C-alpha positions as CSV (number, residue, x, y, z in Angstrom):
1,M,94.4,142.1,119.3
2,L,96.5,140.9,116.4
3,P,95.0,140.7,112.9
4,L,93.5,137.3,112.1
5,A,95.9,136.6,109.2
6,F,98.9,137.2,111.4
7,E,97.5,134.9,114.1
8,Y,97.2,132.1,111.5
9,F,100.7,132.8,110.3
10,L,102.0,132.7,113.9
11,F,100.2,129.5,114.6
12,A,101.5,127.8,111.4
13,F,105.1,129.0,112.2
14,L,105.1,127.7,115.7
15,A,103.5,124.4,114.7
16,S,106.1,123.9,112.0
17,F,108.9,124.7,114.5
18,V,107.6,122.1,117.0
19,L,107.4,119.5,114.3
20,F,110.9,120.4,113.0
21,C,112.4,120.1,116.5
22,D,110.7,116.8,117.3
23,G,113.5,114.8,115.5
24,Q,113.9,111.1,114.8
25,D,115.8,109.9,117.8
26,Q,115.1,106.1,118.2
27,T,116.9,105.6,121.5
28,G,114.8,103.1,123.5
29,F,112.3,102.3,120.7
30,I,111.9,99.2,118.6
31,N,110.2,99.4,115.2
32,I,108.9,96.0,114.2
33,D,107.8,95.1,110.7
34,C,105.6,92.0,110.9
35,G,105.7,89.7,107.9
36,L,109.2,90.4,106.6
37,E,110.6,87.6,104.5
38,P,112.9,85.2,106.4
39,D,116.1,86.4,104.7
40,V,115.4,90.1,105.5
41,R,116.4,90.8,109.1
42,S,116.2,94.6,109.2
43,Y,115.9,97.7,106.9
44,T,115.8,101.5,107.1
45,E,112.8,103.3,105.7
46,K,114.0,105.8,103.2
47,F,111.5,108.6,103.8
48,T,111.6,108.7,107.7
49,G,115.0,107.2,108.3
50,L,113.5,104.8,110.9
51,N,115.1,101.4,111.4
52,F,112.8,98.4,111.3
53,I,113.5,94.8,112.4
54,S,111.7,91.6,111.8
55,D,109.2,90.2,114.4
56,Q,110.8,86.8,114.0
57,T,112.6,87.0,117.4
58,F,109.4,88.2,119.2
59,A,106.8,85.7,117.8
60,D,106.9,82.0,116.9
61,T,103.4,81.8,115.4
62,G,101.3,83.5,112.7
63,E,101.5,83.9,108.9
64,R,103.6,86.2,106.7
65,K,101.4,88.4,104.5
């Protein structure tokens, strides 16, 4: 049996490796930001690098807030 501290370290290492390898590939996904101002069509979120588009082409009712 491994020492408990080593087991925690191993778990943390493997968990961080899985998160690191997950990546940010957006192929096939649409990120929609509901409520964008009419003159803003899309933007890229700086922290995650995800591209967002307005819901204007998907909905014709509702309120911007």
